[in-house]
C-alpha positions in Angstrom: -38.0 -13.4 -6.8 -36.7 -10.4 -8.7 -35.9 -10.2 -12.5 -33.1 -8.1 -14.1 -33.0 -7.3 -17.7 -29.6 -6.5 -19.1 -29.4 -4.0 -22.4 -26.5 -3.4 -24.6 -24.5 -6.5 -23.5 -21.3 -6.2 -26.0 -21.2 -9.2 -28.2 -17.8 -10.6 -27.2 -18.9 -10.2 -23.5 -22.0 -12.3 -24.4 -19.9 -15.2 -26.2 -17.7 -15.2 -23.2 -20.7 -15.7 -21.2 -22.3 -18.1 -23.3 -19.0 -20.1 -23.7 -18.4 -20.1 -19.7 -22.4 -21.5 -19.3 -21.6 -24.2 -21.7 -18.5 -25.3 -20.3 -20.2 -25.3 -16.7 -23.2 -27.0 -18.1 -25.9 -24.4 -17.2 -27.7 -21.9 -18.7 -26.7 -18.2 -19.3 -29.2 -16.9 -16.6 -28.0 -19.3 -14.1 -24.1 -18.4 -15.0 -24.9 -15.0 -14.6 -26.7 -15.4 -11.1 -23.4 -17.3 -10.2 -20.9 -14.7 -11.4 -23.0 -11.8 -9.7 -23.2 -13.6 -6.4 -19.2 -14.5 -6.3 -18.4 -10.9 -7.4 -20.7 -9.9 -4.4 -19.0 -12.3 -1.9 -15.3 -11.2 -2.8 -16.3 -7.3 -2.6 -18.1 -8.3 0.8 -14.6 -9.9 2.1 -12.3 -7.0 0.9 -10.7 -5.3 4.1 -11.6 -1.9 4.8 -9.6 0.7 3.4 -6.9 2.6 5.6 -9.2 5.6 5.7 -11.1 3.7 8.8 -7.8 4.8 10.4 -7.0 7.9 12.0 -4.8 10.2 10.0 -2.4 10.2 12.7 -1.9 6.3 13.0 -1.3 6.2 9.4 1.3 9.1 9.6 3.1 6.8 12.5 3.3 4.0 10.3 4.6 5.8 7.4 7.5 7.1 9.6 8.1 3.6 11.4 8.5 2.3 7.8 10.9 5.1 6.6 12.9 4.6 9.9 13.5 1.1 8.9 15.1 1.7 5.6 18.5 0.5 5.4 20.1 3.9 4.4 18.5 5.4 7.9 20.2 2.5 9.9 23.7 3.5 8.6 23.8 0.8 5.9 25.2 1.9 2.7 23.0 2.2 -0.1 22.6 -1.0 -2.6 23.2 1.3 -5.8 26.6 2.6 -4.6 27.4 -1.2 -3.7 26.1 -2.7 -7.1 28.4 0.0 -8.9 31.4 -1.0 -6.9 30.8 -4.8 -7.5 30.2 -3.9 -11.4 33.5 -1.7 -11.4 35.6 -4.4 -10.3 
């Protein structure tokens, strides 16, 4: 099994780690391993960024969203409706 040594851990971070380990009834080493494992699992589960899509597809998505805005559908702008309501 591999060994990892971490140097220059800030005191406040070490205190938080120690407090977490105490609350979980585990050692600091066990808590570090648990946090590393959960952090790596979270990173692996994140979806890939939009950069995997072709640029043309991204631009088409942007245009579709823009065209679905109320102003493009002939509906009045909400700021003018709010102003009209406040002026009453």
